[in-house]
N, CA, C and O of each residue as an XYZ file, in Angstrom:
484
protein
N     151.120     99.638    113.619
C     151.636    100.635    112.581
C     150.533    101.693    112.131
O     150.973    102.827    111.937
N     149.379    101.530    111.964
C     148.348    102.571    111.705
C     148.298    103.305    113.139
O     148.253    104.528    112.999
N     148.295    103.044    113.959
C     148.437    104.431    115.372
C     149.761    105.205    114.650
O     149.707    106.356    114.215
N     150.408    104.736    114.629
C     151.763    105.517    114.545
C     151.534    106.278    113.349
O     152.196    107.315    113.375
N     150.808    106.140    112.261
C     150.655    106.626    111.164
C     150.046    107.803    111.300
O     150.441    108.861    110.809
N     149.026    107.639    111.999
C     148.004    109.064    112.417
C     148.892    109.841    113.751
O     148.766    111.064    113.814
N     149.512    109.362    114.490
C     150.183    110.115    115.419
C     151.068    110.952    114.671
O     151.301    112.102    115.043
N     151.628    110.406    113.540
C     152.994    111.198    112.704
C     152.207    112.042    111.975
O     152.567    113.219    111.965
N     151.110    111.714    111.291
C     150.416    113.036    110.739
C     149.785    113.676    111.225
O     149.332    114.599    110.548
N     149.417    113.585    112.529
C     148.544    114.561    113.391
C     149.816    115.629    114.084
O     149.694    116.770    114.529
N     150.903    114.856    113.984
C     151.966    115.623    114.290
C     152.620    116.563    113.565
O     153.228    117.561    113.952
N     152.422    116.122    112.416
C     152.620    116.757    110.901
C     151.808    118.036    110.717
O     152.230    119.097    110.258
N     150.359    117.717    111.227
C     149.386    118.788    111.181
C     149.371    119.711    112.188
O     148.712    120.711    111.904
N     150.078    119.711    113.698
C     150.259    120.439    114.374
C     151.872    120.901    114.323
O     152.503    121.231    115.327
N     152.223    120.875    113.446
C     153.628    121.128    112.733
C     154.558    120.735    114.424
O     155.458    121.419    114.911
N     154.093    119.731    114.875
C     155.571    119.274    115.766
C     156.822    118.735    114.960
O     157.964    118.836    115.407
N     156.574    118.251    113.944
C     157.676    117.870    113.107
C     157.373    118.482    111.640
O     156.299    118.818    111.142
N     158.627    118.512    111.143
C     159.124    119.013    109.714
C     158.216    117.824    108.353
O     158.131    116.601    108.471
N     157.736    118.535    107.339
C     157.435    117.294    106.353
C     158.234    116.476    105.900
O     157.755    115.430    105.463
N     159.652    116.667    105.853
C     160.632    116.069    105.501
C     160.639    114.595    106.524
O     160.305    113.451    106.214
N     160.924    114.892    107.249
C     160.730    113.631    108.571
C     159.603    112.802    108.978
O     159.685    111.672    109.459
N     158.584    113.439    108.750
C     157.469    113.051    108.514
C     157.304    111.811    107.570
O     157.057    110.633    107.828
N     157.534    112.501    106.334
C     157.431    111.538    104.882
C     158.440    110.509    105.094
O     158.175    109.349    104.777
N     159.577    110.813    105.601
C     160.607    109.819    105.562
C     160.382    108.981    106.622
O     160.982    107.912    106.504
N     159.708    109.097    107.643
C     159.268    107.833    108.638
C     157.942    107.157    108.228
O     157.695    106.020    108.631
N     157.138    107.789    107.486
C     156.124    106.870    106.823
C     156.066    105.970    105.422
O     155.218    105.176    105.015
N     157.270    106.408    104.882
C     157.583    105.518    103.538
C     158.416    104.538    103.802
O     158.642    103.660    102.969
N     159.034    104.566    105.113
C     159.377    103.238    105.259
C     158.630    101.987    105.482
O     158.904    100.859    105.073
N     157.690    102.361    106.167
C     156.359    101.334    106.063
C     155.435    100.901    104.494
O     154.776     99.868    104.375
N     155.544    101.614    103.763
C     154.670    101.634    102.525
C     155.175     99.884    102.381
O     154.448     98.968    102.767
N     156.106     99.739    101.954
C     156.630     98.363    100.929
C     156.247     97.136    102.022
O     155.711     96.054    101.783
N     156.629     97.586    103.071
C     156.246     96.255    104.212
C     154.503     95.651    104.335
O     154.074     94.505    104.471
N     153.781     96.994    104.218
C     152.761     97.049    104.789
C     152.280     96.229    103.450
O     151.700     95.152    103.587
N     152.594     96.886    101.894
C     152.052     96.177    100.702
C     152.337     94.620    100.994
O     151.462     93.755    101.001
N     153.400     94.455    101.179
C     153.652     92.770    100.973
C     153.369     91.961    101.616
O     153.322     90.797    101.220
N     152.965     92.496    103.361
C     152.373     92.075    104.126
C     150.788     91.692    103.797
O     150.358     90.542    103.887
N     150.147     92.613    103.480
C     148.847     92.545    103.152
C     148.555     91.707    101.871
O     147.556     90.999    101.748
N     149.497     91.853    100.957
C     149.622     90.577     99.707
C     149.596     89.253    100.246
O     148.656     88.493    100.011
N     150.685     88.897    101.035
C     150.887     87.577    101.303
C     149.616     87.324    102.190
O     149.097     86.281    101.793
N     149.071     87.742    102.996
C     147.583     87.519    104.008
C     147.036     87.167    103.007
O     146.932     85.966    102.757
N     146.521     88.170    102.136
C     145.412     87.995    100.902
C     145.582     86.369    100.038
O     144.779     85.516     99.658
N     146.816     86.498    100.005
C     146.904     84.981     99.028
C     147.060     83.787     99.301
O     146.868     82.777     98.623
N     147.739     84.059    101.239
C     147.056     82.763    102.013
C     145.581     82.306    102.510
O     145.192     81.210    102.914
N     144.818     83.681    102.316
C     143.328     83.510    102.566
C     142.732     82.690    100.921
O     141.784     81.904    100.950
N     143.331     82.977     99.835
C     142.864     82.565     99.284
C     143.252     80.907     98.893
O     142.436     79.986     98.860
N     144.366     80.836     98.680
C     144.920     79.148     99.377
C     144.250     78.347    100.385
O     144.102     77.130    100.268
N     144.037     78.706    100.907
C     143.276     78.146    102.277
C     142.062     78.325    101.957
O     141.554     78.165    103.067
N     141.193     78.543    101.257
C     139.812     78.570    100.563
C     138.810     79.388    101.577
O     137.601     79.177    101.673
N     139.616     80.436    102.365
C     138.484     81.407    103.196
C     138.056     82.464    102.232
O     138.416     83.639    102.289
N     137.276     81.958    101.364
C     136.507     83.164    100.445
C     135.944     84.573    101.244
O     136.062     85.680    100.718
N     135.418     84.406    102.368
C     134.612     85.748    102.799
C     135.955     86.647    103.285
O     136.017     87.872    103.178
N     137.014     85.792    103.839
C     138.244     86.679    104.424
C     138.942     87.585    103.302
O     139.309     88.760    103.272
N     138.971     86.198    102.119
C     139.729     87.112    100.994
C     139.117     87.735    100.442
O     139.905     88.575    100.006
N     138.038     88.005    100.048
C     137.387     88.761     99.492
C     137.012     90.126    100.076
O     136.585     90.986     99.305
N     137.152     90.415    101.514
C     137.469     91.109    102.356
C     138.734     92.014    102.344
O     138.949     93.225    102.373
N     139.422     90.953    102.293
C     141.024     91.825    102.054
C     141.641     92.204    100.732
O     142.669     92.822    100.458
N     140.446     91.495     99.795
C     141.174     91.776     98.205
C     141.315     93.440     98.251
O     142.416     93.901     98.553
N     140.431     94.163     98.012
C     139.938     95.497     97.708
C     141.079     96.264     98.464
O     141.785     97.106     97.909
N     141.187     95.929     99.673
C     142.560     96.940    100.400
C     143.796     96.568     99.926
O     144.621     97.428     99.620
N     144.063     95.206     99.811
C     145.518     94.867     99.154
C     145.572     95.618     97.563
O     146.530     96.244     97.110
N     144.363     95.378     96.938
C     144.399     96.259     95.358
C     144.283     97.784     95.902
O     144.134     98.660     95.050
N     144.331     98.074     96.981
C     144.247     99.511     96.962
C     145.865    100.015     97.231
O     146.416    100.935     96.626
N     146.410     99.254     98.191
C     147.832     99.470     98.717
C     149.075     99.143     97.469
O     150.201     99.631     97.369
N     148.398     98.158     96.624
C     149.244     97.803     95.375
C     149.120     99.140     94.331
O     150.154     99.596     93.843
N     147.840     99.723     94.025
C     147.441    100.516     93.459
C     148.623    102.179     93.599
O     149.345    102.817     92.834
N     148.226    102.249     94.962
C     148.666    103.416     95.541
C     149.945    103.519     95.478
O     150.284    104.690     95.304
N     151.463    102.229     95.596
C     152.439    102.216     95.368
C     152.925    102.316     93.869
O     153.889    102.909     93.385
N     152.043    101.621     93.356
C     152.550    101.975     91.589
C     152.464    103.320     91.047
O     153.283    103.805     90.265
N     151.325    103.955     91.549
C     150.910    105.206     90.778
C     151.436    106.136     91.505
O     150.865    107.223     91.422
N     152.615    106.056     92.406
C     153.659    107.483     92.519
C     154.313    107.804     91.523
O     154.850    107.024     90.737
N     154.320    109.662     91.456
C     154.669    110.029     90.378
C     156.241    109.859     90.450
O     156.815    109.674     91.523
N     156.878    109.931     89.273
C     158.084    110.077     89.092
C     158.907    111.063     89.716
O     158.681    112.200     89.304
N     159.865    110.955     90.656
C     160.465    112.382     91.228
C     159.974    112.602     92.572
O     160.312    113.571     93.252
N     159.026    111.529     93.021
C     158.401    111.592     94.331
C     159.269    110.866     95.467
O     159.973    109.923     95.104
N     159.266    111.215     96.728
C     160.072    110.457     97.525
C     159.427    109.267     97.938
O     160.100    108.406     98.504
N     158.022    109.066     97.702
C     157.220    107.885     97.691
C     155.663    108.322     98.033
O     155.183    109.451     97.930
N     155.093    107.262     98.416
C     153.957    107.850     98.667
C     153.127    109.055     99.436
O     152.090    109.688     99.238
N     154.176    109.009    100.423
C     153.988    110.473    101.341
C     154.959    111.255    100.618
O     156.103    110.881    100.876
N     154.888    112.343     99.687
C     155.796    113.219     99.487
C     155.590    114.619    100.358
O     154.566    115.258    100.598
N     157.059    114.851    100.757
C     157.246    116.014    101.591
C     156.686    117.752    101.078
O     156.316    118.795    101.617
N     157.005    117.013     99.242
C     156.326    118.731     98.978
C     155.150    118.832     98.266
O     154.942    119.806     97.542
N     154.211    117.765     98.415
C     152.993    117.705     98.035
C     151.949    117.459     99.192
O     150.752    117.307     98.950
N     152.433    117.431    100.356
C     151.732    116.678    101.914
C     150.548    117.980    102.135
O     149.385    117.771    102.480
N     151.050    119.143    101.895
C     149.994    120.074    102.424
C     149.461    120.810    101.074
O     148.691    121.770    101.029
N     149.901    120.305    100.276
C     148.927    120.841     99.100
C     147.317    119.815     98.677
O     147.281    118.591     98.803
N     146.272    120.562     98.245
C     145.584    119.634     97.414
C     144.713    118.901     99.055
O     143.709    118.189     99.026
N     145.305    119.251    100.069
C     144.262    118.217    101.268
C     144.924    116.901    101.047
O     144.287    115.848    101.006
N     146.058    116.971    100.924
C     146.694    115.535    100.927
C     146.776    114.877    102.382
O     146.740    113.689    102.701
N     146.914    116.182    103.266
C     146.933    115.312    104.464
C     145.908    114.695    105.327
O     145.871    113.673    106.012
N     144.818    115.976    104.981
C     143.385    114.946    105.721
C     143.466    113.949    104.763
O     143.108    112.900    105.299
N     143.810    113.743    103.426
C     143.261    112.230    102.711
C     144.114    111.177    103.416
O     143.670    110.138    103.905
N     145.218    111.515    103.412
C     146.204    110.378    104.151
C     145.368    110.426    105.641
O     144.770    109.410    105.997
N     145.360    111.140    106.140
C     144.714    110.958    107.538
C     143.442    110.315    107.864
O     143.280    109.773    108.958
N     142.219    110.360    106.659
C     141.220    109.694    106.458
C     141.338    108.049    106.398
O     140.655    107.180    106.940
N     142.689    107.960    105.359
C     142.884    106.710    105.097
C     143.487    105.921    105.910
O     143.323    104.703    105.847
N     144.385    106.580    106.919
C     145.009    105.726    108.250
C     143.831    105.296    108.821
O     143.782    104.159    109.291
N     142.843    106.051    108.856
C     141.446    105.894    109.899
C     140.563    104.941    109.792
O     139.832    104.330    110.572
N     140.810    104.934    108.483
C     139.763    103.471    107.462
C     140.364    102.606    107.651
O     139.620    101.676    107.963
N     141.957    102.160    107.647
C     142.754    101.086    107.837
C     142.787    100.630    109.255
O     142.920     99.449    109.575
N     142.653    101.679    110.136
C     142.790    101.365    111.455
C     141.578    100.543    111.585
O     141.727     99.341    111.803
N     140.157    101.138    111.458
C     138.902    100.200    111.286
C     139.392     99.051    110.721
O     139.871     98.201    111.473
N     139.357     98.829    109.310
C     139.973     97.568    108.939
C     140.422     96.440    109.651
O     139.862     95.351    109.775
N     141.607     96.867    110.150
C     142.619     95.948    110.760
C     142.305     95.742    112.053
O     142.875     94.832    112.656
N     141.284     96.603    112.741
C     140.671     96.395    114.134
C     139.802     95.286    113.862
O     139.798     94.325    114.631
N     138.869     95.331    112.575
C     137.500     94.657    112.614
C     138.690     93.071    111.930
O     138.524     92.016    112.541
N     139.309     93.068    111.242
C     140.278     91.670    110.609
C     140.643     91.114    111.981
O     140.522     89.895    112.102
N     140.954     91.622    112.750
C     141.945     91.082    114.374
C     140.724     90.607    114.877
O     140.876     89.387    114.825
N     139.626     90.821    115.323
C     138.313     90.649    115.888
C     138.363     89.169    114.939
O     138.527     88.086    115.500
N     138.208     89.281    113.527
C     137.519     87.947    112.865
C     138.202     87.011    112.976
O     137.762     85.867    113.097
N     139.726     87.401    112.951
C     140.871     86.357    112.913
C     140.738     85.574    114.029
O     140.524     84.372    113.878
N     140.840     86.114    115.272
C     140.660     85.809    116.691
C     139.518     85.014    116.750
O     139.781     83.977    117.359
N     138.230     85.064    116.332
C     137.071     84.508    116.565
C     137.520     83.307    115.561
O     137.038     82.203    115.812
N     138.238     83.401    114.651
C     138.234     82.261    113.674
C     139.302     81.198    114.577
O     139.090     79.986    114.566
N     140.245     81.683    115.207
C     141.398     80.923    115.663
C     140.426     80.133    117.080
O     140.502     78.947    117.401
N     139.782     80.919    117.566
C     139.112     80.097    118.775
C     138.227     79.375    118.338
O     138.273     78.257    118.852
N     137.392     79.511    117.579
C     136.350     78.418    116.509
C     137.273     77.120    116.408
O     137.053     76.006    116.884
N     138.292     77.533    115.710
C     139.035     76.160    115.288
C     139.521     75.422    116.464
O     139.436     74.204    116.310
N     139.983     75.782    117.541
C     140.255     75.273    118.595
C     139.590     74.391    119.498
O     139.910     73.378    120.121
N     138.290     75.277    119.339
C     137.035     74.586    120.063
C     136.784     73.254    118.985
O     136.921     72.095    119.377
N     136.478     73.527    117.869
C     136.441     72.580    117.113
C     137.374     71.130    117.006
O     136.902     70.048    116.655
N     138.514     71.321    117.312
C     139.348     70.041    117.116
C     139.441     69.338    118.957
O     140.049     68.292    119.189
């Protein structure tokens, strides 16, 4: 999902697609991302994996905050009328890169934890 976000935003930056189609593509993944990350965070809390829970909590909180703070009248988190204003395109791109790095780090941590759990059994 994160690579798709980065590719779609870079296509918008290079004027390969228009802002409306870009934002509609990106907005359909906001709610599943919020739900998925919140579920993973709650599962880490329930299973008492404190380090991973504390690592996921700021990102889950940021996703929920970003979704709740969408101004009324906007199409969603990504709004075609505002994406070129005030450097939002660059900030969305930076956020997508940070999330990609975070998800890559989490992937290897989860993989390591799974291998460790299989070895210990």
